[in-house]
SEFITOR-705880 format. One line per 4 residues: for each residue x, y, z of C-alpha. Coordinates in nm, 4 decimals. Each point is the difference from the previous one (the first is absolute). Layout:
# residues N
X Y Z | ...
END
This chain:
# residues 428
11.3711 -0.8908 -0.3171 | -0.3170 -0.1649 0.1229 | -0.0732 -0.3807 -0.0658 | -0.3218 -0.1480 -0.0530
-0.0982 -0.3493 0.1429 | -0.2510 -0.1838 -0.2007 | -0.2140 -0.2501 0.1860 | -0.1802 -0.1586 -0.2769
0.0713 -0.0843 -0.3558 | -0.2107 0.2430 -0.2167 | -0.2660 0.1146 0.2638 | 0.0954 0.2746 0.1963
-0.3032 -0.0431 0.2510 | 0.0186 -0.2925 0.2345 | -0.2782 -0.0765 0.2267 | 0.1429 -0.2047 0.2932
-0.2029 -0.2417 0.1961 | -0.0833 0.2680 0.2269 | -0.1936 0.1796 -0.2314 | -0.3269 0.1109 0.1657
0.1419 -0.1114 0.3451 | -0.1769 0.1718 0.3040 | 0.1907 0.2373 0.1879 | -0.0976 0.0266 0.3442
-0.0241 0.3669 0.1137 | 0.2694 0.0919 0.2649 | -0.1350 0.0476 0.3560 | -0.0627 0.3750 0.0773
-0.1795 0.1934 0.2777 | -0.3504 0.1359 -0.0525 | -0.0133 0.3764 -0.0887 | -0.2465 0.1889 0.2256
-0.2825 -0.0612 -0.2758 | 0.0902 -0.3680 0.0592 | 0.0173 -0.0493 -0.3836 | 0.0460 -0.3585 -0.0816
0.3532 -0.0858 -0.1799 | -0.1154 -0.0907 -0.3520 | 0.0869 -0.3499 -0.1394 | 0.2521 0.0577 -0.2897
0.0712 -0.2899 -0.2384 | 0.3256 0.0571 -0.2222 | 0.0687 -0.1938 -0.3263 | 0.2888 -0.0119 -0.2349
-0.1652 0.0418 -0.3464 | 0.0735 -0.1526 -0.3245 | -0.0178 0.2032 -0.3143 | -0.3633 -0.1675 -0.0929
-0.1016 0.1149 0.3399 | 0.1183 0.3656 -0.0492 | -0.1890 -0.0075 -0.3541 | -0.3193 -0.0454 0.2043
0.0172 0.2520 0.2787 | -0.0402 0.3192 -0.2135 | -0.3228 0.1269 0.1624 | 0.1384 -0.0746 0.3379
0.3125 0.2023 -0.0649 | -0.2292 0.3093 -0.1241 | -0.2096 -0.0342 0.3076 | 0.3292 -0.0061 0.2193
0.1351 0.3325 -0.1784 | -0.3247 0.1505 0.1473 | 0.0721 -0.1032 0.3509 | 0.3869 0.0848 0.0155
0.1816 0.3290 0.0974 | 0.3029 -0.0497 -0.2237 | -0.0627 -0.1578 -0.3504 | 0.2792 -0.1895 -0.1719
-0.0252 -0.0688 -0.3725 | 0.2967 -0.2201 0.0180 | -0.2000 -0.2382 0.2114 | -0.2728 -0.0448 -0.2737
-0.0749 -0.3636 -0.0125 | -0.0149 -0.0107 -0.3721 | 0.3278 0.2067 -0.0488 | 0.1872 -0.2328 0.2339
-0.1373 -0.3114 -0.1646 | 0.1028 0.1418 -0.3645 | 0.3372 0.0481 0.1810 | 0.0252 -0.3504 0.0739
-0.0738 -0.1091 -0.3452 | 0.2606 0.2455 -0.1594 | 0.2672 -0.0919 0.2322 | -0.0853 -0.3794 0.0568
0.3464 -0.0584 0.1796 | -0.0756 0.2364 0.2706 | -0.1639 -0.1450 0.3184 | -0.3008 0.2177 0.0655
-0.2025 -0.0345 0.3420 | -0.3149 0.1969 0.0279 | -0.1779 -0.0161 0.3587 | -0.3860 0.0674 0.0119
-0.1620 0.0548 0.3338 | -0.3754 -0.0488 0.0458 | -0.2374 0.1016 0.2479 | -0.1636 -0.3186 0.1050
-0.3283 0.1439 0.1275 | -0.1198 0.1661 -0.3453 | 0.2760 -0.1570 -0.2308 | 0.1329 0.3200 -0.0726
0.3389 0.0863 -0.1633 | 0.1923 0.2010 0.2783 | 0.3824 -0.0126 -0.1131 | 0.1999 -0.0929 -0.3045
0.3863 -0.0082 0.0245 | 0.2022 -0.1231 -0.2826 | 0.3530 -0.1190 0.0097 | 0.2930 -0.1631 -0.2025
0.2837 -0.2108 0.1556 | 0.3221 0.1900 -0.0638 | 0.3575 -0.0138 0.1145 | 0.1164 0.3512 0.0897
0.3669 0.0963 0.0597 | 0.1507 -0.1562 0.3153 | -0.2985 -0.2482 0.0384 | 0.1047 -0.3671 0.0388
-0.3663 -0.1141 -0.1113 | -0.2912 0.1496 -0.1474 | -0.2094 0.2602 0.1623 | -0.3669 0.0790 -0.0922
0.0117 0.3275 -0.1768 | -0.2657 0.2503 -0.1156 | -0.1041 0.1069 -0.2523 | -0.0227 -0.3151 -0.1765
0.0065 0.1517 -0.3450 | 0.2820 0.1409 -0.2074 | -0.0729 0.3853 -0.0515 | -0.2002 0.0203 0.3112
0.0716 0.2991 0.2449 | -0.1848 -0.0648 0.3193 | 0.0067 -0.3225 0.2419 | -0.2661 0.1061 0.2336
-0.2924 -0.2650 0.0320 | -0.3595 0.1179 -0.0519 | -0.2077 -0.0477 0.3150 | -0.3582 0.0740 0.1203
0.0312 0.3040 0.1979 | -0.2494 -0.1659 0.2710 | 0.2203 -0.2907 0.0691 | 0.3720 0.1410 -0.0675
0.1536 -0.1644 0.3102 | -0.1882 -0.3287 -0.0103 | 0.0697 -0.0362 -0.3794 | 0.3563 0.0706 0.0250
0.0319 -0.2264 0.3185 | -0.1600 -0.2898 -0.1992 | 0.2145 0.0516 -0.3109 | 0.3289 -0.0088 0.2179
-0.1264 -0.3141 0.1952 | -0.0494 -0.1626 -0.3430 | 0.3372 0.0760 -0.1127 | 0.1663 -0.0951 0.3402
-0.1741 -0.3636 -0.0151 | 0.0119 -0.0727 -0.3624 | 0.3091 -0.1923 -0.0644 | 0.0302 0.0702 -0.3726
0.0442 0.3806 0.0640 | 0.2861 0.1718 0.1393 | -0.0247 0.1753 0.3225 | 0.1936 0.3317 -0.0960
-0.2018 0.2540 -0.1762 | 0.1352 0.2860 -0.1932 | -0.2137 0.2803 -0.1199 | 0.1528 0.2379 -0.2578
-0.1543 0.2442 0.0339 | -0.2787 0.0750 0.2632 | -0.1335 0.3286 0.0585 | -0.0507 0.1509 0.3331
-0.3602 -0.0158 0.0197 | -0.2810 -0.1675 0.1828 | 0.0849 -0.3357 -0.1312 | 0.3437 0.0556 0.1326
-0.1268 0.1154 0.3389 | -0.1981 -0.3055 0.0279 | 0.2893 -0.2333 -0.0909 | 0.2258 0.1700 0.2453
-0.2444 -0.0623 0.2615 | -0.0570 -0.3704 -0.0858 | 0.3783 -0.0729 -0.0262 | 0.0572 0.1756 0.3659
-0.3075 -0.2005 0.1682 | 0.1729 -0.3300 -0.1513 | 0.3512 0.0901 0.0918 | 0.1073 -0.0187 -0.3555
0.2938 0.1979 -0.0757 | 0.0401 0.2346 -0.3233 | 0.2761 0.1834 -0.1497 | -0.0345 0.3224 -0.2459
0.2739 -0.0490 -0.2854 | -0.0699 0.3288 -0.1615 | -0.2276 0.2856 0.0049 | -0.0893 0.2811 -0.2369
-0.2812 0.2670 -0.0695 | -0.2184 -0.0808 -0.3175 | -0.1947 0.2747 -0.1707 | -0.3671 -0.0288 0.0229
-0.2877 0.2217 -0.1231 | -0.2835 0.0608 0.2564 | -0.1645 0.3303 -0.0116 | -0.3344 0.1809 -0.0034
0.1433 0.2897 -0.2175 | -0.0705 0.0048 -0.3882 | 0.2923 -0.0592 -0.2349 | 0.0776 0.3754 -0.0535
0.0221 0.0928 0.3488 | 0.1891 -0.3046 0.0997 | 0.2675 0.0460 -0.2699 | 0.0233 0.3675 0.0953
0.0751 -0.0991 0.3672 | 0.2284 -0.2845 -0.0873 | 0.2233 0.1497 -0.2777 | 0.1936 0.3151 0.0085
-0.1161 0.2949 -0.2073 | 0.3070 -0.0312 -0.2121 | -0.0450 -0.3747 -0.0784 | -0.3775 0.0669 -0.0903
0.1270 0.2733 -0.2367 | 0.2596 -0.2551 -0.1500 | -0.2661 -0.2633 -0.0536 | -0.2254 0.2594 -0.1732
0.2813 0.0739 -0.2336 | 0.0875 -0.3638 -0.0655 | -0.3764 -0.0668 -0.0609 | -0.0369 0.2842 -0.2405
0.3263 -0.0949 -0.1944 | -0.1014 -0.3550 -0.0114 | -0.3557 0.1028 -0.1534 | 0.1823 0.2095 -0.2618
0.1540 -0.3247 -0.1301 | -0.3540 -0.1718 -0.0807 | -0.3526 -0.0463 0.1741 | 0.0600 -0.0591 0.3448
-0.2530 -0.1905 0.2054 | -0.0657 -0.1693 0.3081 | -0.2180 -0.3201 0.0144 | -0.1153 -0.2819 0.2455
-0.0795 -0.3605 -0.1345 | -0.2259 -0.1768 0.2407 | -0.2340 -0.2157 -0.2331 | 0.1599 -0.3579 -0.0043
0.0671 0.0055 -0.3715 | 0.1479 0.3350 0.0176 | 0.2217 -0.0844 0.2852 | 0.1411 -0.3120 -0.1689
0.0782 0.2116 -0.3084 | 0.1525 0.2892 0.2027 | 0.2219 -0.2734 0.2011 | 0.1536 -0.1326 -0.3057
0.1002 0.3551 -0.1126 | 0.1366 0.0420 0.3563 | 0.1971 -0.3265 -0.0126 | 0.1485 0.1299 -0.3408
0.0743 0.3557 0.1522 | 0.1756 -0.1572 0.3293 | 0.2304 -0.2493 -0.2088 | 0.1005 0.3165 -0.2268
0.1681 0.1815 0.3066 | 0.2699 -0.0652 0.2508 | -0.2016 -0.3039 0.1490 | 0.0295 -0.1680 -0.3183
0.3903 0.0599 -0.0336 | 0.0411 -0.1029 0.3362 | -0.2163 -0.3246 -0.0512 | -0.2578 0.0793 0.2891
-0.2936 0.0969 -0.2412 | -0.2956 -0.2290 0.0245 | 0.0638 -0.1316 -0.3573 | 0.3567 -0.0997 0.0885
-0.1548 -0.3051 0.1755 | -0.2341 -0.2405 -0.1628 | -0.1524 -0.0870 0.3248 | -0.0247 0.3505 0.1302
-0.1736 0.0963 -0.3501 | -0.2306 -0.2838 0.0577 | -0.0819 0.0677 0.3524 | -0.0726 0.3749 -0.0600
-0.2086 -0.0376 -0.2836 | -0.2146 -0.2633 0.1862 | 0.0008 0.2296 0.3162 | -0.1187 0.3077 -0.1915
-0.2631 -0.2126 -0.1755 | -0.1274 -0.1351 0.3052 | -0.0244 0.3441 0.1823 | -0.1456 0.1757 -0.3020
-0.2807 -0.2499 -0.0424 | -0.1235 0.1195 0.3517 | 0.0787 0.3763 -0.0311 | 0.3276 -0.0222 0.2095
0.2372 0.1478 -0.2129 | 0.0428 0.3379 -0.1836 | 0.2744 0.1261 -0.2327 | 0.0766 0.3541 -0.0051
0.1915 0.1455 -0.3257 | 0.1373 0.3092 -0.1158 | -0.0199 -0.0069 -0.3636 | 0.1590 0.2007 -0.3006
-0.1691 -0.0273 -0.3282 | -0.1688 -0.3129 0.1489 | 0.3338 -0.1557 0.0851 | 0.0619 -0.0562 0.3631
0.3067 0.1877 0.1549 | -0.0851 -0.0744 0.3661 | -0.2180 -0.2742 0.1383 | -0.0896 -0.1259 0.3578
-0.1537 -0.3282 0.0770 | -0.2501 0.0544 0.3286 | -0.1664 -0.3178 0.1794 | -0.2988 0.0018 0.2077
-0.0645 -0.1739 0.3136 | -0.3303 0.0993 0.1698 | 0.0401 0.3887 0.0746 | 0.3901 -0.0165 -0.0274
0.1921 0.0849 -0.3374 | 0.3514 -0.1276 -0.0580 | 0.2251 0.1589 -0.2570 | 0.1680 -0.3146 -0.1182
0.2316 0.0763 -0.3245 | 0.0919 0.2997 -0.1811 | 0.1821 0.0787 -0.3171 | 0.0950 0.2792 -0.2327
0.1354 0.0818 -0.3243 | 0.3609 0.0957 0.0244 | -0.0087 0.2102 -0.2957 | -0.2039 0.2668 0.1498
0.1546 -0.0485 0.3545 | 0.1202 0.3688 -0.0030 | -0.3993 0.0937 0.0288 | -0.0212 -0.2158 0.3195
-0.2745 -0.1940 -0.1334 | -0.0407 -0.2227 0.3129 | -0.0560 0.3168 0.2262 | -0.2476 0.1229 -0.2366
-0.1893 -0.3130 0.0097 | 0.0315 0.0116 0.3913 | -0.1792 0.3662 -0.0277 | -0.2744 -0.1783 -0.1899
-0.0504 -0.3114 0.1994 | 0.0185 0.1709 0.3151 | -0.2838 0.2085 -0.0873 | -0.2024 -0.3003 -0.1308
0.0734 -0.1863 0.3397 | -0.1139 0.2769 0.2037 | -0.3063 0.0482 -0.1982 | -0.1020 -0.3722 0.0371
-0.2437 -0.0514 0.2983 | 0.0767 -0.3572 0.0010 | 0.3741 0.0337 0.0704 | 0.0825 0.0383 0.3635
0.3734 0.0045 -0.0309 | 0.2547 -0.0612 -0.2530 | 0.3111 -0.2326 0.0496 | 0.3036 0.0750 -0.1804
0.1559 -0.3309 0.0126 | 0.3197 0.1643 0.0227 | 0.3048 -0.1363 0.1881 | 0.0561 0.3473 0.1523
-0.0406 0.3685 -0.0402 | 0.2750 0.0786 -0.2192 | -0.1794 -0.0130 -0.3389 | -0.2447 0.2300 -0.1791
-0.2886 -0.0998 0.1997 | 0.1466 0.1796 0.2964 | -0.2154 0.2832 -0.1260 | -0.2781 -0.1536 0.1858
0.0062 0.1519 0.3339 | -0.1146 -0.2932 0.2003 | 0.2157 -0.2714 0.1326 | -0.0506 -0.3687 0.0897
0.2615 -0.1567 0.2401 | 0.1123 -0.3354 -0.1532 | 0.2250 -0.2653 0.1692 | 0.1526 -0.3415 -0.0994
-0.1260 -0.2033 0.2997 | 0.1175 -0.3374 0.0973 | -0.1668 -0.2137 0.2876 | -0.0230 -0.3325 0.1512
-0.3598 -0.1567 -0.0106 | 0.1017 -0.2242 0.2853 | -0.1189 0.1000 0.3532 | 0.2912 0.1050 0.2054
0.2305 0.0062 -0.3282 | 0.2951 -0.2372 -0.0649 | 0.3717 0.0014 -0.0224 | -0.0258 -0.0298 -0.3811
-0.1681 0.3278 -0.0576 | 0.2530 0.1819 0.2130 | 0.2921 -0.1308 -0.1977 | -0.1530 0.0302 -0.3352
-0.1561 0.3331 0.0439 | 0.3248 0.1231 0.1236 | 0.1891 -0.1438 -0.2940 | -0.2451 0.1456 -0.2446
0.0255 0.3494 0.1473 | 0.3718 -0.0064 -0.0251 | -0.0233 -0.1092 -0.3757 | -0.2208 0.2959 -0.0704
0.1988 0.2430 0.1748 | 0.3133 -0.1187 -0.2251 | -0.2195 0.0151 -0.3151 | -0.1228 0.3403 0.0784
0.3571 0.1160 0.0688 | 0.1320 -0.1422 -0.3307 | -0.2930 0.1347 -0.1867 | 0.0619 0.3666 0.1491
0.3659 -0.0218 -0.0929 | -0.0640 -0.1227 -0.3359 | -0.2624 0.2795 -0.0599 | 0.2536 0.2528 0.1131
0.2699 -0.1104 -0.2220 | -0.2455 -0.0272 -0.3069 | -0.1012 0.3559 0.0685 | 0.3522 0.1189 0.0040
0.1308 -0.1765 -0.3198 | -0.2799 0.1114 -0.2338 | -0.3006 0.2174 -0.0182 | -0.3039 -0.0906 -0.1994
-0.2629 0.2582 -0.1273 | -0.2817 0.0778 0.2052 | -0.3425 0.1281 -0.0253 | -0.0678 0.3428 0.1787
0.0037 -0.0282 0.3685 | -0.3291 0.0597 0.1649 | 0.0143 0.1340 0.3549 | -0.2757 -0.1103 0.2419
-0.0998 0.1479 0.3230 | 0.1146 -0.2228 0.3166 | -0.2624 -0.2337 0.1111 | -0.2012 0.0764 0.3110
END
């Protein structure tokens, strides 16, 4: 179990005396074009500060290669308010020449298994599924270097950073380069493949390529039989008021199923419900969330919450009615929203937010490598990182072995009814 370490009585955001402190850029050789290394300032932002930079964030999303909705300043601020015992730290990087926001990285102080002291962990919010910073593509290395320099120099921040997960993309490539240049050690704790949707095909052709013919036939049969029970419809809520109403229906649907029985539904925790409602309202007010639903006589039987950041979409939470699980309502809805995503010219890719590709979203053919990455922000590293990262890696390995043994035992001891298995074609 992970333990939280509050640093303030009721305010999750603490702006240390170093807020706004100038971070001198590290020395570097001039490129052949003799481009001057930019001066980048890094600050630790308070909740009030985050509430004032919405326009800067929107502008940064247009200048980054890898949007991450879980770094949205408003969402991080709301998470800090909903979970006041958590010690949240948000680093903002600014280009001094034109005062543009060039980087956002949100963390929480957390003490993982095997660690003797808190580490700087991302994502900072509960129910967040991506830890990568959002960085201006024109200043990737410089911005990451300035952020790491600030972490290394700021006494109130841990020097060991844990990202769970970060994708293998342009941001990860830049971080790898910067860590190597600094001589800062890193360690991959776990790795997996996450389903991702990124294609120029239309929905019909995409699903024809991704699913076997027998699976498509089964889904047609499920859709037809479900329609025999009432009026079957697919709907997308995007208007702010519609989204909030649909989200309340989602909360009830989720709580009525296995997540409710296990105590992991959003309504099972007052803090989770408060954060989720405020998060959805904040994003909906700016067109940053859509709720896809498959309804039977206007009653939702499957729902998917989709978050947006720039040209990226994130399938955040899903729920279905277990009374009709024999008809695979989740897969039927996946067919519908896959086609909707591919028809939306404003979406470049969709992140499944999955831990791996063992779930039903494995129907998507594309894959994103993700890793749980630890590194030392200090130049040259430290003995503390070597020991702590090794202990945590061992604790993770033990926990995974115990989990595998438990699941194997559970599978042998009893069998639970399942919806029809859908076969997907191997990912390219």
